[in-house]
N, C-alpha and C positions, 0 to 999 in steps of 0.2 A: 387523458394524456399520453404521450408515447410509453413512458412506465407501465401504464394500466394497459394499455394494448400489447406489450410486448411479453404480457403475464408477469409484472411486478406486482401481484398481490400479496395481502397477510393470508396465510393458511393456517389452519389448526391441525397437526399430526399427532396421531395417536399410535404409539408403538405396541409391537407385540408383548411386551412387558407392562402395559397398559400407562407410560409415561406419555404426556401430553406436552409438545412444544410448538410456539405461535413464533412465527418468522415470515422474511419476503422470500417468497421463491425467487433463487436467481439462476440456478442451473439442475438441470434434471440428465441422466441418463437412463440406460435400462438395468444399470446396478445399481445407482447413486441419486439421492434428492440432495440440494445442496439450499439449505434456509441461510438467512442475514436475521439474527438474532436482534429486541431489542439494543442488545450491548455492544450491536457494530460488527458479531463475530460471525466466521461461516461456520455452520456445523452440517457436518456429514453423514446423511442417514443412508446404511446398506437399504435397499428397496425390501431385502426380506425381513428386517425387520419393522416394517412400516405397516401397521394394522390399516390404518384409513388416513385420507386427507382429506379435509373438507374449508370452503373460505371460512376465515376468519369474520368475525362481527366484530373484533376488540382491536383499537387502535393500536401501534406499538409506539404512539407518541406519549411519554409519562405524563400524568393529569398534573395541572398546576404549570406548566414549563414555561407557559408566556405570562406568567403573572407577574414577574418582576420588570418586565421590558417597560421602557416608557411608551407612549403613544408613536413616535417616531420611529423608533425601532423595530414596534409590531407592524406598521406601515412597510418599512424596508422588509421584514421578514416574510410579510404576504408578497410584496411584489417579486422577491427572489423565488419564493415558490410557487407562483404565477408560473414563472420563467420556463421553471424546469422541464424537459421533453420539447422544449416548443423552439427555444433558439440556439444555434450555434453555441458550444460552450458550456452550454447550462444541460445537455442531454446527456442521460445516463443510460450508457448499452449494457451488455453482456459481457463485455471485456473485464480483466481483471486489473486495474492499474494499481499502482503503490497509491496510496491516499495519504499515510500516516508515514513521515520522514522526522529522523532527528536529525539536527546538524549541528556538527563541531563548531563550538564558539570560540571568537579571535581571543583566546588569555593569552596573560606570561606562559601559562605553561604549557603554550601547543608549541613555542619555541624551544624552552626547556626541552621536550621529550623530541624535539626534532633533531636538536643537538647530540643528545644520547643514545637516541635509538635510530633516529631518522624516520622515516615517512612509514616506516613497519611499524613503529611505535603509536601510532597513530589508529594506523588500521586494527592495531593488536586491542585496541580497548583501554589504554593505560588509565587507572584509577584518578589520575591528577587534573583527567580531563574534563571539560564540560559541554554537556549535551543538552539540546534544548527541542522542543519538539515542533516541527513545522508542517503544514499542509499544505496537501495539493487541491486545485479546483477541482469542481464538480466534474470537468471532463479527464482530469487524472493528471493537469501537468503541474509540477512546482514550477513558478516563475523565479525567473532569477532574482527578483527582491525578496523573496522568502529564502536565499540560501547566505547564510553569512559567510565572509570570505576573510583569508589569509593570507601572509604570505611565506613562501617556501625561503629558505635559508640562501644567504650569499649576494654579492652584488648584482646580479640579476635574479633576484626573487619574482617568481610569477604569483600572482595573485591565483587564489584554488578556493573553493568550496570541496568541503569533506561530508558527506550524506549517508546515513546507513536506516536498514531496516529489517524487518526479519521474515523468514519463509517458515512455516511449519508444515511437514509432511506426518500425516497419520502414518504413513506405512513408507518401505525404502521406494522410491519413485525418481523417475526420471522427466524431467520439467526442462522447459525450453522458456529464457524470456524475449521479448520483442520490443526493441529499442527505435523511437522514433527516428534518432539521430545519434549516432557513434563519434559524432566530432568533438573533442576535447575529454572524452571521458575513460576514465580507468575503472575497473571493475575487479570485486575481492570478496571470494564466497569462505565464509570462516577463516580469513587472513589470507587465503592462497589467491592469486591472482588469476581471471578469467580471460582467455584469449577471446578478441575482438575482431570481428570479420566483417567488413561493408554489406551491408543487407541483411545479415544471418546473427541472431542474437543466440549468445552462448548455452549451450545443453548444461543443466544441472545433473549431478547424481546424487541425491538426497537419500539420506538415510533417515531413519522415525525421528522425529523432534524437530528441535527448533535449530535454527541456522542464519547466521547474520549476513548480510547483503552490503558490503559498502563501495559508495559510488566516489572518485574524485572528476571533480569538475574543474577543469583549464578556462579560466573565466576572461583570460587574453583568447582563447581560440574559438570560447563559446558564450554568444549572447542569448542564445535563446533557452528556453525554459527545459526543464526535465521532463520526461514520461516513458515509467519500464513498466511492463505488465508481462503477467503468465500468459502463455502461449497456451490455447484450449486446446489441448493434448488429450491421448487417453490417459496419460501416464500421469495426468496430473492435476486427478480430479481430486485426489487427497490433500491436493496441496494449495497453500492460500498463505496471502503476506497477512501479516498481524502487527499490531502497535508495536513500537519500538520498546525496548527495555526499561 
């Protein structure tokens, strides 16, 4: 498959401290090796801490994972897996898109927060709001049907979707986002608005730790899906998207 040809195979890494880690090798530089674990977490290892790395003979798929599937579900799963890397939309590359989002659910509390605090209250994560997980496709695109909508206040209320994800930086870093299209989008990082320019993703100055990226989608202006990824720049090696709160 394309994934195997591009080096997406399981490796066993032994560190200088005697620790052993198994994962999919997804990126490497002269200074770092980045693995994806069986928990779908990216693990960044400095080269100076690596004693050895060898191909792993152990699958990352948990034992008994398919035991509860019906025959029809198993056939669908095999069909899906056999399409990975071969068909447009099923190819996993070395890019780093957001795959796990959280979507603001259209509850009555949304209207209440908008009335009291405005849009800033939604972005600031009011505890009365309900956020539910939603997932991008294999190609990293969050389809429109995966974005719950609600209306802004006023007679001319606009249908919008509000989504969020988190970035983790292992150290202070400069990273840049890549957007497929900025039409109908507004972005915030940790509650602060990000300036969007046509053809150029915003640069992020990240301190060590977790950061929240929030995206508003104007559904009247934008009918297409959403794809946001980390640009593969030298400063972004230790930065990754993680599952939502």
